[in-house]
C-alpha positions in Angstrom: 0.0 0.0 0.0 1.3 3.5 -0.9 0.0 6.8 0.3 0.9 10.1 -1.3 0.0 13.5 0.0 0.3 16.3 -2.6 0.8 20.0 -2.1 -2.9 20.7 -2.5 -3.6 18.4 0.6 -5.0 15.5 -1.3 -4.2 12.0 0.0 -4.1 9.3 -2.7 -4.2 5.6 -1.8 -2.5 3.1 -4.1 -3.0 -0.7 -3.7 -1.4 -3.6 -5.6 -3.5 -5.2 -8.3 -4.5 -8.8 -7.3 -3.1 -10.4 -10.5 0.0 -8.2 -10.7 1.2 -7.4 -7.2 4.1 -5.3 -8.5 1.7 -2.9 -10.2 -0.1 -0.3 -8.1 -3.4 1.3 -9.0 -5.3 4.2 -7.5 -7.7 2.9 -4.8 -9.1 6.2 -3.7 -8.4 9.8 -2.7 -9.3 12.0 0.2 -9.5 15.7 -0.4 -8.8 18.0 2.5 -12.2 19.8 2.0 -14.5 16.9 1.1 -16.1 16.8 4.5 -16.6 20.6 4.8 -19.6 22.5 3.6 -19.1 24.5 0.5 -19.2 27.7 2.4 -16.1 26.6 4.3 -14.0 26.0 1.2 -11.2 28.4 0.6 -11.6 31.1 -2.0 -10.0 30.4 -5.3 -7.6 33.3 -4.8 -3.9 32.7 -5.4 -3.2 33.9 -1.8 -5.1 31.0 -0.3 -2.8 28.4 1.3 -3.7 24.8 0.8 -4.3 22.7 3.8 -1.6 20.5 5.1 -2.2 16.7 5.4 -0.4 14.5 7.9 -0.5 10.7 8.3 -1.3 9.8 12.0 0.8 6.9 13.4 -1.4 3.8 13.5 0.3 2.4 16.7 -0.1 5.6 18.6 -3.7 6.1 17.6 -4.5 2.4 18.3 -3.1 2.8 21.8 -5.1 6.0 22.4 -8.3 4.4 21.1 -7.7 1.2 23.2 -7.5 3.4 26.3 -10.7 5.3 25.4 -12.6 2.2 24.7 -11.3 0.4 27.8 -12.7 3.3 30.0 -16.1 3.1 28.3 -19.0 0.8 29.0 -19.0 -2.1 26.5 -22.8 -1.8 26.1 -22.6 1.9 25.3 -24.3 2.4 21.9 -22.9 5.9 21.3 -22.3 6.3 17.6 -18.9 7.9 18.1 -17.7 5.0 20.3 -19.1 2.6 17.6 -16.9 4.4 15.0 -13.8 4.2 17.3 -14.4 0.5 17.7 -14.7 0.1 14.0 -11.5 2.1 13.4 -9.7 0.1 16.0 -10.9 -3.4 14.9 -10.4 -2.9 11.2 -7.1 -1.0 11.5 -8.1 2.2 9.6 -5.4 4.7 8.7 -6.0 8.2 9.8 -5.0 11.5 8.3 -5.1 15.0 9.9 -5.7 18.1 7.9 -4.8 21.5 9.2 -6.6 24.3 7.5 -5.4 27.9 7.3 -8.2 29.0 9.7 -6.6 26.5 12.2 -9.5 24.1 12.0 -8.7 20.4 12.1 -10.3 17.6 10.1 -9.5 13.9 10.5 -9.9 11.7 7.5 -9.9 7.9 7.6 -9.1 5.1 5.1 -10.5 1.6 5.7 -8.5 -0.3 3.1 -9.7 -3.8 4.0 -13.3 -2.9 3.1 -12.4 -0.8 0.1 -14.1 2.1 1.6 -13.0 5.7 2.0 -14.5 7.9 4.7 -13.8 11.4 5.9 
């Protein structure tokens, strides 16, 4: 698996082709603004700085999620806890976007299920 982050803040996920494991194809992409309402997108002016994308360390995030989930009731049906359990159990990769207005957006890639989510 190969992740690339371009200067415009787009994360692209490349996976090997089943029949040709030495060949990578584009699996999906996460845009830094895909989860924001249109009114929050930066202006198209040339002075606008693209957001920065960072890959979050899977082991560090896994340890943090394990602690959070350990401290919560197993029977809790809170949707955010359900999402954390899903991220933890399926080993999603997480990306942090820092926008010029200092807002933060976390993007996630669940490669096993061939699903991209932000």
